[in-house]
Each structure stands twice: as C-alpha cells, then as structure tokens.
C-alpha positions in Angstrom: 102.9 76.8 106.2 100.7 74.6 107.9 97.1 73.3 108.0 94.2 74.3 110.3 91.0 72.1 110.5 87.9 72.4 112.5 84.5 70.4 112.1 81.2 71.9 111.1 78.0 70.4 112.0 74.7 71.4 110.9 71.1 69.9 111.1 69.4 69.4 107.9 66.1 68.0 106.5 68.1 64.8 106.0 69.4 64.8 109.3 72.6 65.8 111.1 75.7 66.4 108.9 79.3 67.0 109.4 81.7 68.3 107.5 85.5 69.3 107.7 86.9 72.5 107.1 90.4 72.7 106.3 92.6 75.9 105.7 96.3 76.6 105.2 98.0 79.1 107.6 101.1 80.6 108.0 103.1 81.7 111.1 102.4 84.9 113.0 104.8 87.6 111.9 105.0 86.6 108.2 105.3 89.8 105.8 103.2 90.3 102.5 104.0 93.0 100.3 101.7 94.3 97.8 100.7 97.3 95.7 97.0 98.6 95.5 96.1 101.0 92.5 93.2 103.1 93.2 91.5 104.3 90.3 89.9 107.4 91.9 91.3 109.8 94.3 87.8 110.0 96.2 88.2 106.2 96.9 91.4 106.3 98.9 89.9 107.1 102.2 87.7 103.8 102.0 90.5 101.9 100.8 92.7 102.9 104.0 89.5 102.1 105.8 89.1 98.5 104.6 92.8 97.9 105.3 92.7 99.2 108.8 90.0 96.9 109.5 92.4 94.0 109.2 93.6 94.5 112.6 90.3 94.2 114.0 88.9 90.9 112.3 91.4 89.6 109.8 90.6 88.1 106.5 89.7 84.9 105.1 87.4 82.3 106.3 88.6 82.0 109.9 88.4 85.8 110.5 85.8 85.6 113.1 88.1 83.5 115.3 90.7 86.2 115.2 92.9 84.5 112.7 94.1 86.4 109.8 94.4 89.7 111.6 96.9 92.0 110.1 98.5 95.4 109.9 98.9 97.6 107.2 101.5 99.8 106.5 101.4 102.4 103.8 105.0 103.0 102.4 104.3 105.8 100.0 101.4 107.2 97.9 102.4 108.1 94.5 99.6 109.6 92.9 101.3 112.1 90.5 103.6 109.3 89.2 100.7 107.1 88.6 98.6 109.6 87.1 101.3 110.1 84.4 101.4 106.1 83.6 97.7 106.0 83.2 97.7 108.9 80.5 
C-alpha cells in the first residue's frame, strides 16, 4: 500500500486557501472478494448495474481521475439458498 497526495486550492471570502488531500492506494491488480446480500429480487438488476459502473469511473475520492476503477465478476447467485437462511 502507498499514499497518493494532491493539493486542493480554493478562493474563499477570507482569501486563497490551499489544502492537501491524502489517500491510501493499492497497486493495480489487487483482488478484493466480498458478498452482497440483495434483500429484494427486483433490486438485483440495479445492483449489477452499479457494480459494472466501476470499470468506467471507479470509487473513492479520486474516481474522477480514473483511479479506483475496478471489474466485477459475479461468481454465483444463491437466491434460493439465501431465502432459506432468511426464513
């Protein structure tokens, strides 16, 4: 892991201000595995759309610069199995 910094400038009524934005970063190619529990079947298309958007913009405060982009792979959908757990 590393650190990514950039300066932020703003003109305010009190004059020009300069700040420093600092974020942790991880090397390209890192893998994150997690589960998402969707509580209603009709929300599944929206969740898939949100996850697929990550390849275009990414996530986090630096997403507009192209950092934080990711690919999502759905390994399995277990709707029936999860329905049994929730009952």
